[in-house]
Backbone as CSV, one residue per row, in Angstrom:
resi,resn,N_x,N_y,N_z,CA_x,CA_y,CA_z,C_x,C_y,C_z
1,MET,53.475,84.771,95.426,53.189,83.379,95.181,52.779,83.162,93.729
2,MET,52.014,84.126,93.186,51.573,84.005,91.803,52.766,84.048,90.843
3,ARG,53.767,84.882,91.151,54.964,84.943,90.309,55.699,83.610,90.310
4,LEU,55.811,82.997,91.481,56.484,81.714,91.587,55.757,80.657,90.771
5,LEU,54.425,80.603,90.881,53.656,79.630,90.105,53.786,79.889,88.610
6,SER,53.765,81.142,88.200,53.930,81.481,86.779,55.301,81.054,86.276
7,CYS,56.321,81.271,87.091,57.677,80.883,86.724,57.788,79.364,86.580
8,LEU,57.228,78.620,87.517,57.263,77.160,87.454,56.508,76.635,86.243
9,LEU,55.368,77.236,85.924,54.602,76.833,84.747,55.404,77.106,83.479
10,GLY,56.058,78.254,83.404,56.885,78.583,82.246,58.027,77.604,82.063
11,ILE,58.667,77.215,83.163,59.761,76.245,83.096,59.245,74.898,82.610
12,ALA,58.088,74.475,83.102,57.512,73.199,82.669,57.185,73.225,81.178
13,LEU,56.618,74.324,80.688,56.300,74.434,79.266,57.562,74.449,78.417
14,LEU,58.573,75.195,78.846,59.830,75.237,78.120,60.473,73.859,78.073
15,SER,60.414,73.150,79.180,60.970,71.805,79.238,60.263,70.879,78.256
16,ALA,58.944,70.972,78.178,58.187,70.127,77.251,58.492,70.481,75.801
17,CYS,58.670,71.766,75.506,58.923,72.211,74.128,60.252,71.721,73.588
18,VAL,61.264,71.619,74.433,62.576,71.223,73.934,62.947,69.789,74.304
19,ARG,62.006,69.016,74.765,62.285,67.633,75.140,62.842,66.846,73.952
20,LEU,62.347,67.102,72.740,62.835,66.403,71.565,64.314,66.690,71.342
21,ASP,64.739,67.946,71.515,66.155,68.287,71.389,66.989,67.527,72.411
22,ALA,66.490,67.415,73.612,67.240,66.731,74.668,67.440,65.261,74.333
23,GLN,66.461,64.649,73.667,66.571,63.234,73.339,67.494,62.993,72.155
24,THR,67.754,64.008,71.340,68.602,63.836,70.164,69.998,64.401,70.369
25,GLY,70.420,64.590,71.558,71.771,65.068,71.808,71.794,66.191,72.810
26,GLY,70.773,66.998,72.773,70.596,68.029,73.780,71.612,69.149,73.735
27,LEU,71.370,70.109,74.562,72.218,71.281,74.651,73.201,71.183,75.806
28,GLY,73.087,70.163,76.659,73.949,70.063,77.827,73.609,71.074,78.901
29,PHE,72.362,71.531,78.905,71.905,72.575,79.818,70.748,72.029,80.637
30,ALA,70.689,72.361,81.924,69.578,71.922,82.773,69.190,73.032,83.737
31,LEU,67.894,73.140,83.987,67.372,74.016,85.034,67.181,73.184,86.281
32,ARG,67.399,73.780,87.438,67.363,73.068,88.715,66.379,73.765,89.646
33,LEU,65.443,72.991,90.205,64.462,73.504,91.162,64.446,72.588,92.370
34,GLY,64.545,73.154,93.554,64.544,72.326,94.749,64.610,73.157,96.006
35,GLY,65.406,72.675,96.942,65.509,73.370,98.212,66.810,73.053,98.915
36,ALA,67.090,73.834,99.933,68.270,73.644,100.771,67.803,73.397,102.203
37,THR,68.565,72.588,102.915,68.206,72.259,104.295,69.319,72.712,105.231
38,THR,69.237,72.302,106.432,70.172,72.621,107.523,70.233,74.118,107.769
39,ARG,71.400,74.696,107.952,71.519,76.075,108.445,71.109,77.144,107.436
40,THR,71.168,76.861,106.132,70.872,77.881,105.119,69.670,77.458,104.284
41,SER,68.548,77.216,104.916,67.393,76.628,104.239,66.701,77.618,103.312
42,GLY,65.974,77.060,102.329,65.191,77.885,101.424,64.918,77.200,100.104
43,LEU,64.181,77.876,99.252,63.867,77.430,97.903,65.105,77.597,97.032
44,LEU,65.393,76.605,96.169,66.579,76.647,95.325,66.186,76.792,93.861
45,ILE,66.884,77.675,93.149,66.749,77.838,91.706,68.162,77.872,91.146
46,GLY,68.390,77.147,90.064,69.730,77.152,89.500,69.763,76.613,88.085
47,ALA,70.961,76.494,87.564,71.185,75.963,86.222,72.545,75.286,86.202
48,ASP,72.707,74.357,85.269,74.027,73.781,85.055,74.273,73.628,83.565
49,LEU,75.535,73.623,83.194,75.944,73.562,81.801,77.078,72.562,81.666
50,GLY,76.866,71.530,80.842,77.909,70.553,80.581,78.989,71.144,79.693
51,ILE,80.231,70.726,79.918,81.353,71.188,79.106,81.865,69.985,78.317
52,PRO,81.500,69.887,77.032,81.916,68.722,76.252,83.435,68.670,76.050
53,SER,83.956,67.477,76.002,85.376,67.221,75.704,86.337,67.893,76.678
54,PHE,85.929,68.071,77.930,86.821,68.640,78.934,86.610,67.897,80.245
55,ALA,87.679,67.363,80.791,87.594,66.689,82.087,88.931,66.827,82.808
56,LEU,88.867,67.099,84.089,90.078,67.182,84.905,90.497,65.814,85.419
57,LEU,89.532,64.906,85.564,89.801,63.553,86.042,89.507,62.562,84.916
58,PRO,90.355,61.548,84.714,90.132,60.585,83.634,88.806,59.835,83.811
59,GLY,88.029,59.746,82.732,86.756,59.032,82.763,85.588,59.848,83.279
60,PHE,85.824,61.054,83.713,84.767,61.922,84.229,84.364,62.923,83.152
61,ARG,83.240,63.597,83.364,82.821,64.696,82.494,82.663,65.947,83.358
62,SER,82.768,67.101,82.735,82.729,68.367,83.474,81.386,69.059,83.326
63,ARG,81.024,69.782,84.368,79.790,70.557,84.380,79.990,71.750,85.305
64,VAL,79.438,72.901,84.915,79.453,74.086,85.764,78.058,74.257,86.346
65,ASP,77.966,74.346,87.669,76.690,74.521,88.369,76.627,75.919,88.967
66,ALA,75.465,76.550,88.842,75.224,77.849,89.483,73.871,77.776,90.180
67,ASP,73.860,77.964,91.479,72.634,77.858,92.269,72.491,79.049,93.198
68,THR,71.244,79.396,93.467,70.930,80.364,94.506,69.733,79.827,95.276
69,TRP,69.723,80.018,96.580,68.587,79.577,97.373,68.334,80.568,98.490
70,GLY,67.076,80.621,98.881,66.686,81.550,99.931,65.201,81.448,100.215
71,GLN,64.698,82.395,100.984,63.296,82.406,101.372,62.610,83.573,100.670
72,PRO,61.707,83.276,99.718,61.081,84.329,98.911,60.356,85.391,99.731
73,THR,59.874,85.046,100.904,59.100,85.997,101.702,59.956,86.904,102.578
74,SER,61.276,86.656,102.646,62.111,87.475,103.539,63.348,88.028,102.828
75,GLY,63.166,88.509,101.606,64.291,89.127,100.915,65.278,88.137,100.335
76,TRP,64.806,86.990,99.900,65.561,85.879,99.304,66.643,85.389,100.245
77,ASP,67.892,85.841,100.156,68.925,85.290,101.046,69.397,86.303,102.090
78,ARG,68.513,87.202,102.503,68.878,88.229,103.484,69.222,87.619,104.844
79,SER,68.424,86.646,105.316,68.716,86.048,106.618,69.271,84.630,106.482
80,ASN,68.678,83.806,105.638,69.156,82.445,105.382,69.144,82.207,103.881
81,GLY,70.173,81.566,103.377,70.221,81.248,101.951,71.646,81.174,101.469
82,GLY,71.787,81.156,100.157,73.134,81.078,99.623,73.190,81.197,98.124
83,ARG,74.419,81.318,97.648,74.738,81.333,96.225,76.024,80.537,96.072
84,ALA,76.074,79.701,95.039,77.274,78.898,94.820,77.487,78.670,93.328
85,VAL,78.748,78.714,92.916,79.153,78.370,91.553,80.280,77.360,91.683
86,THR,80.122,76.196,91.020,81.124,75.143,91.150,81.415,74.498,89.804
87,LEU,82.651,74.038,89.641,83.054,73.212,88.515,83.062,71.781,89.029
88,CYS,82.193,70.945,88.465,82.027,69.569,88.947,82.616,68.567,87.967
89,GLN,83.125,67.479,88.507,83.587,66.334,87.735,82.651,65.182,88.061
90,LEU,81.941,64.669,87.040,80.905,63.664,87.249,81.244,62.367,86.538
91,GLN,80.864,61.263,87.160,81.067,59.922,86.612,79.722,59.217,86.556
92,SER,79.423,58.579,85.434,78.167,57.837,85.306,78.216,56.573,86.149
93,ALA,77.059,56.218,86.681,76.903,54.996,87.461,75.566,54.377,87.065
94,LEU,75.241,53.246,87.612,73.997,52.565,87.293,72.809,53.489,87.554
95,ALA,72.102,53.896,86.505,70.903,54.754,86.557,71.158,56.145,87.115
96,GLY,72.402,56.546,87.234,72.654,57.871,87.787,74.085,58.312,87.598
97,TYR,74.564,59.106,88.543,75.910,59.655,88.470,76.336,60.125,89.858
98,TYR,77.633,60.308,90.030,78.189,60.846,91.266,79.394,61.694,90.895
99,GLY,79.827,62.531,91.808,80.991,63.341,91.504,81.364,64.291,92.622
100,VAL,82.326,65.132,92.279,82.860,66.106,93.217,83.085,67.414,92.463
101,GLY,82.984,68.510,93.176,83.199,69.810,92.551,83.906,70.754,93.502
102,ALA,84.468,71.797,92.927,85.109,72.847,93.711,84.632,74.184,93.174
103,GLY,84.452,75.136,94.071,83.968,76.430,93.626,83.953,77.451,94.743
104,TYR,83.072,78.427,94.588,82.966,79.539,95.514,81.518,79.661,95.971
105,SER,81.320,79.897,97.250,79.956,80.056,97.764,79.876,81.245,98.713
106,ARG,78.679,81.789,98.784,78.349,82.850,99.747,77.071,82.390,100.440
107,LEU,77.194,81.975,101.689,76.064,81.447,102.443,75.722,82.387,103.587
108,ARG,74.418,82.481,103.874,73.963,83.291,105.012,73.161,82.400,105.944
109,SER,73.507,82.464,107.215,72.804,81.711,108.241,72.506,82.650,109.399
110,ARG,71.222,82.838,109.672,70.770,83.733,110.743,71.370,85.140,110.603
111,GLY,71.461,85.624,109.376,71.949,86.971,109.120,73.453,87.122,108.996
112,GLU,74.229,86.088,109.316,75.686,86.168,109.206,76.135,85.573,107.879
113,THR,77.126,86.210,107.248,77.614,85.782,105.939,78.887,84.959,106.081
114,TYR,78.934,83.844,105.351,80.110,82.981,105.281,80.420,82.789,103.802
115,GLU,81.561,83.301,103.341,81.888,83.140,101.932,83.309,82.659,101.768
116,GLY,83.533,81.925,100.682,84.859,81.400,100.408,84.785,80.174,99.524
117,LEU,85.915,79.489,99.412,85.992,78.287,98.591,85.173,77.172,99.219
118,GLU,84.649,76.305,98.366,83.872,75.174,98.862,84.177,73.923,98.058
119,LEU,83.901,72.795,98.677,83.928,71.488,98.044,82.483,71.031,97.954
120,LYS,82.123,70.385,96.852,80.738,69.940,96.689,80.726,68.477,96.286
121,LEU,79.951,67.669,96.996,79.740,66.271,96.648,78.390,66.155,95.959
122,VAL,78.341,65.384,94.865,77.152,65.288,94.018,76.725,63.831,93.904
123,LEU,75.417,63.585,94.027,74.842,62.268,93.799,73.528,62.470,93.062
124,GLY,73.375,61.841,91.896,72.173,62.056,91.101,71.590,60.769,90.565
125,LEU,70.298,60.810,90.287,69.556,59.695,89.715,68.800,60.227,88.512
126,GLN,69.015,59.621,87.343,68.340,60.075,86.134,67.018,59.337,85.980
127,LEU,65.931,60.101,85.900,64.604,59.546,85.686,64.156,59.903,84.274
128,ILE,62.993,59.437,83.863,62.478,59.754,82.532,62.110,61.230,82.479
129,GLY,62.774,61.991,81.617,62.460,63.401,81.427,63.021,64.351,82.464
130,ALA,63.572,63.845,83.524,64.114,64.720,84.570,65.099,63.907,85.406
131,GLY,65.709,64.559,86.351,66.617,63.883,87.255,66.436,64.405,88.665
132,VAL,66.895,63.630,89.624,66.872,64.029,91.029,68.326,64.074,91.482
133,GLU,68.699,65.150,92.174,70.091,65.301,92.581,70.179,65.816,94.012
134,ALA,71.182,65.330,94.732,71.487,65.814,96.082,72.931,66.302,96.093
135,ASN,73.163,67.442,96.732,74.504,68.023,96.830,74.815,68.350,98.284
136,TRP,76.060,68.166,98.656,76.524,68.582,99.964,77.601,69.638,99.746
137,HIS,77.293,70.872,100.088,78.224,71.990,99.971,79.040,72.053,101.263
138,ILE,80.345,71.888,101.154,81.226,71.872,102.320,82.159,73.079,102.227
139,GLY,81.969,74.034,103.123,82.801,75.236,103.149,82.959,75.705,104.579
140,LYS,82.921,77.013,104.781,82.997,77.547,106.142,81.837,77.046,106.983
141,ILE,80.665,76.922,106.368,79.559,76.159,106.945,79.081,75.228,105.840
142,SER,78.411,74.166,106.192,77.966,73.177,105.210,76.454,73.154,105.127
143,THR,75.958,72.785,103.948,74.518,72.660,103.764,74.222,71.606,102.709
144,TRP,73.072,70.985,102.836,72.579,70.017,101.859,71.595,70.713,100.939
145,THR,71.660,70.393,99.646,70.653,70.861,98.700,70.123,69.655,97.936
146,GLY,68.854,69.720,97.589,68.225,68.675,96.795,67.384,69.322,95.719
147,MET,67.333,68.688,94.547,66.633,69.342,93.446,66.174,68.372,92.375
148,LEU,65.232,68.848,91.564,64.874,68.211,90.308,65.655,68.916,89.215
149,ARG,66.200,68.154,88.257,66.932,68.719,87.115,66.128,68.471,85.853
150,PHE,65.853,69.531,85.120,65.143,69.446,83.846,66.145,69.753,82.747
151,GLY,66.640,68.703,82.070,67.694,68.870,81.074,67.169,69.210,79.698
152,PHE,67.999,69.957,78.965,67.666,70.346,77.589,68.776,69.906,76.661
């Protein structure tokens, strides 16, 4: 528990230190902290990286998301949890964004592994200094993830 608190404190300090960079153009990088629900529940840690000047869909922007979630007290994703990497296409909307992504996931539910291609639906709301995002990972099994995004 102490390691988790130390890690969260470090992320908060790092976020505060580079907030000025984020306001002047930023690095297109964000750390993600949250959780997963339904069959593959657990604490979520991840990152995303914007890809400037690249879009597969007209009017959208590209981002690569990498997330892992699990239960810290039971071997992270040994019984329930997952890992996913997706290429997302995002469109800005009033105070937020929405989009779709495709990628690869490895999910564990009750000790059984389900891995393969996935579709991901994204809905986000940008707040001052951070954002809130919800994702629906649709693959061999589906799961919802929700997180705070700390952009740099």
